[in-house]
ZABA-790734 format. One record per residue (C-alpha): residue in three letters; x, y, z. Coordinates in steps of 0.5 Angstrom, whole numbers, plus 500, padded with zeros to 3 digits. Layout:
% residues N
AlaXYZ ...
END
This chain:
% residues 155
Unk602919900 Unk601925904 Unk594928906 Unk596935905 Unk602938902 Unk605945902 Unk608948897 Unk612955897 Unk611960892 Unk617963888 Unk621958884 Unk617952886 Unk610953883 Unk611960880 Unk617963877 Unk620969881 Unk623973876 Unk629977879 Unk628983875 Unk620984877 Unk619989883 Unk613989888 Unk607984888 Unk607979883 Unk600979882 Unk601986879 Unk607984875 Unk606984868 Unk608977866 Unk607971871 Unk608964869 Unk608957873 Unk614953874 Unk614947869 Unk609941871 Unk606945876 Unk599944873 Unk600937871 Unk603936879 Unk597940882 Unk592937879 Unk594930880 Unk596931888 Unk589934889 Unk585929887 Unk587925894 Unk590931898 Unk589937900 Unk594943897 Unk596949901 Unk601955899 Unk606957904 Unk609963903 Unk614968905 Unk612973901 Unk613979906 Unk608984902 Unk602980900 Unk596979903 Unk592973902 Unk588975897 Unk593977892 Unk598971893 Unk591967890 Unk591973885 Unk597971882 Unk595964882 Unk588965879 Unk592968873 Unk597962872 Unk591957872 Unk593954879 Unk588957883 Unk583951883 Unk587946885 Unk589950892 Unk585950899 Unk588955902 Unk594960902 Unk598961908 Unk603967909 Unk606972914 Unk600977913 Unk595972916 Unk599968920 Unk603974924 Unk610969923 Unk616968919 Unk617962915 Unk623961917 Unk621960924 Unk618952925 Unk612956929 Unk610958922 Unk609951920 Unk606949927 Unk601955926 Unk599952919 Unk598945921 Unk593947928 Unk589951923 Unk588945918 Unk586941923 Unk592935922 Unk598932925 Unk605934922 Unk606927920 Unk601927915 Unk603934912 Unk609935907 Unk613941905 Unk615942898 Unk620948897 Unk626951894 Unk629954900 Unk633950905 Unk633956910 Unk625958909 Unk623951907 Unk626945909 Unk629946916 Unk624950920 Unk618945916 Unk623939919 Unk624942926 Unk616942926 Unk616935924 Unk613935917 Unk615931912 Unk620935907 Unk622935900 Unk627939896 Unk626942890 Unk633943887 Unk637942881 Unk644941885 Unk646936889 Unk646939896 Unk646935903 Unk640935906 Unk637933913 Unk635926914 Unk629924910 Unk628930906 Unk627927899 Unk630932893 Unk627933886 Unk629936880 Unk622936877 Unk615937880 Unk613931876 Unk617927881 Unk611928886 Unk607924881 Unk611918880 
END
């Protein structure tokens, strides 16, 4: 089990409704992905959990407020985004900045996300472990786990 988990935000822990515009924390309706609370509650007992998001227009506080609305905030140790790192998520430097900030070795950190381009490839290039959360069978980089349900992380 990893010492630290990084989770993507949209469509990994919270549903990214395509008909909604603007900042998620202001949306009239927000919703956690199925199994998110159970999974984070379990993992947070032995690992630190952080959010690593590519949100372009949300600050760290606004991301946190969205998580508060669905009750996931108590399990999350911190939030990393373009606003506080100054880096794009598809750049491996984004992930290197996170591991430097939290003082962990890359090999002790697992990135969980639904985008190969933003979550899996750059995290793998930065030396992190990776879990691809996607329902379709896709060619994945070596040693990348694929899950269809977040609860698979606690089995």
